[in-house]
C-alpha positions, 0 to 999 in steps of 0.5 A, a space after each residue: 481482676 483483669 490481667 494484662 500481658 506485658 506492656 513494656 516498650 518493644 521494637 515495632 508496633 505489634 507484640 505479645 509483650 514478651 520482648 521487652 526492650 525498655 522495662 521502665 517504658 510503657 509501649 508507645 503504640 499502647 498510648 504510653 504511661 498516661 494510657 495505662 494510668 487511664 486504663 487502671 483508673 477506669 478499671 477501678 472505677 468499675 470495681 475491677 483490680 488490674 494485674 500486670 504480667 512482667 518478664 524478668 527471665 530474659 529481655 528482647 535480644 534484638 531490641 536491646 541492641 538499641 537500649 540495654 545491650 552492651 550498655 556499658 560499652 563492653 561485651 565479652 565473646 559477643 554477649 550483652 555486657 556486664 548486666 547480663 550473664 556472659 556465659 552458658 547462663 545467658 541463654 533461655 528456651 525463648 531468647 537471650 540474654 538473661 540478666 545477671 541476677 548476682 549484680 546489685 545493680 541488676 537486682 536494684 533495677 529489677 525490684 525498682 521496676 516491679 515497685 514502679 508499676 504497683 506505686 506509680 500506676 497503682 496496679 493491684 498486683 504482678 504476675 512474673 513470667 516463667 520464674 523457674 527460668 530466674 532460678 535455674 538455667 539448663 537444669 542448673 540452679 541459679 541461687 542468685 535468681 531465687 534471692 532476687 525473687 525473695 527480695 521482690 516479694 519481701 519489698 512488696 510485702 514491706 511497701 504494699 502488703 495488700 497487693 497480689 504477687 503471682 508466679 508462673 512456675 510449674 517447677 518450684 512446687 510449694 517453695 514458690 509460695 512458702 514464706 521467705 523466712 522459711 526459704 520460700 519465694 514468698 509469692 501469693 500464688 502460682 499458675 497450676 498444672 490443673 490446666 494440663 490434667 483437665 484438658 487431657 480429659 476433655 479433649 479425647 474423642 472417646 469416653 473410654 479415653 478419659 482418665 478420671 484420676 487426672 480430674 481427682 489430681 486437679 481437684 485435690 492437689 493443693 500445696 501446704 500453703 493453702 488451697 488459694 495459692 494456685 491459679 487454675 484455668 483451662 485456657 491461657 495465652 500459652 495454651 491458645 497461642 503460638 499455633 495452639 488452639 482454644 479448648 473448643 477447637 481442640 475438642 472438635 477440630 473445625 467444628 468448635 461450635 458443635 455440641 461436644 465442644 460446647 458441652 465439654 469446654 463449659 464442663 471445664 469451666 464449671 471445674 475452674 469456677 467451683 474447685 479450690 484455687 484462684 479461677 482465670 478465664 481467658 479473653 473470649 472464653 466466656 463467649 466460646 471464642 474459637 480462633 486461636 490467639 494472636 497478637 495480630 487478631 482481635 476478638 470476634 465480639 459478635 460472638 457475645 451476642 450470637 452465643 449469648 447463652 454460653 455468656 449467660 452460663 459463664 455469668 451464672 457460674 461466676 455469680 455462684 462462685 462469688 456467693 452472689 445469692 447467699 447460697 453457695 458460700 462454700 465455693 469460696 471456703 477452704 473445705 474440699 472433699 472429693 467423695 465420689 469417683 465413679 469410673 464406670 459412669 465417669 462421674 465425680 462429685 466433691 463437697 465444698 464448704 466455708 464453715 459448713 451448714 445451710 447456704 454454705 455446703 455445696 456439692 458439685 457433680 460433674 459428668 464426663 461421659 456422653 450418657 445422661 443418668 436419671 436416679 443417680 445416687 451420690 452422698 451428701 453431708 447433711 439431710 433435708 432438701 438439696 436445691 440445684 443452683 446450676 445445671 449446665 445441661 440447661 436448654 437456656 444456655 444452648 438450644 442444642 443442650 439436652 436439658 436433662 433435669 437436675 431436680 431438687 432432692 430430699 437427702 435420705 438417711 442412706 449412708 453413701 460415698 462415706 457420707 451420712 446421707 444421700 439422694 438420687 439426682 439427674 444429670 445430662 451428658 458432659 454436664 455439671 450440677 451445683 447444689 446447696 441448701 436453703 435451710 
């Protein structure tokens, strides 16, 4: 899938999309509705689904004065009219006003808008921005906003149940993906705090500051509705925009092309693409874009050539995640067991599986320390030969990498890590290995 930021008409010709003025209009500077339909069609022709980001927690106040602001010709105390809250509920952390979700007209307007993108533009899913600001305001509950979220999801389930609904919501917990029949909002997935835990471990300068318990939490915290109800990532428009930095730049300020930045940022990518969840990559991450994201700056596409090895690393990870070679089916399964957590060596290992067995069981080993290790023993779920499918320290990805061999291993009948078998492996500093079996 490719996810695009909001495209609703806004004032001016440049924006990140979060100041929508006319929610039913496609921004004219993007080419209008025909251009968006062409984009979706061409994406589909290339096997790509398209998900659209939508903003219903607020509209762009300054631009609304020419559209929805005081649409009814009336306002109390200078607020935006009857279709917006006219009291303390109108303000959000970003802009005002917040729509009055309790009005049937507003509920119809927003629900119809969500359906339009799915049915008329043939989009494959929606991502709703900051849904917590739809069901709460200034720390107080907004039950009408929660009911609107339920109405949107129920309507989409009824009309086009095969399409995905994603919420950006770090506050609702399991409720956002619980079925509406049980009081939940009925969404398929939500953005997850995985990003904060993983970045907190990857960015410190010194190894002793890396708290592996946060990696354990990032890997194992899933909700009661399943492991694929969360979107996991290390970069997004929030983490890399508004003056914030790309992960390589945050790791090595001013030296995003340095070995530590390359090694630790790709280690984070390995977690994203092997942990339970829906993995998400941000534009340019796959070729180590280091400029903070802005609507005034385009990607430096030349880096996809100069950093061809990093691009190949991401390609290999994605292929393994998709079970391209029929050797890593477990990476798309529900099974997850974090069985190795070595605080001294700063190494974690976890077992992924779908049904289990050859070409299914996968073991991922991640080294969050600078030191390489040879003859390092880890537990394995089955005997016989385990093959290395991926080694992020491979010199073919970058000539500055250590190329520490992550060799194939024969599992011994030595119980380890509460596993029935174990083997010795080699692993480079700040590196990840992915291992599975042929038979």
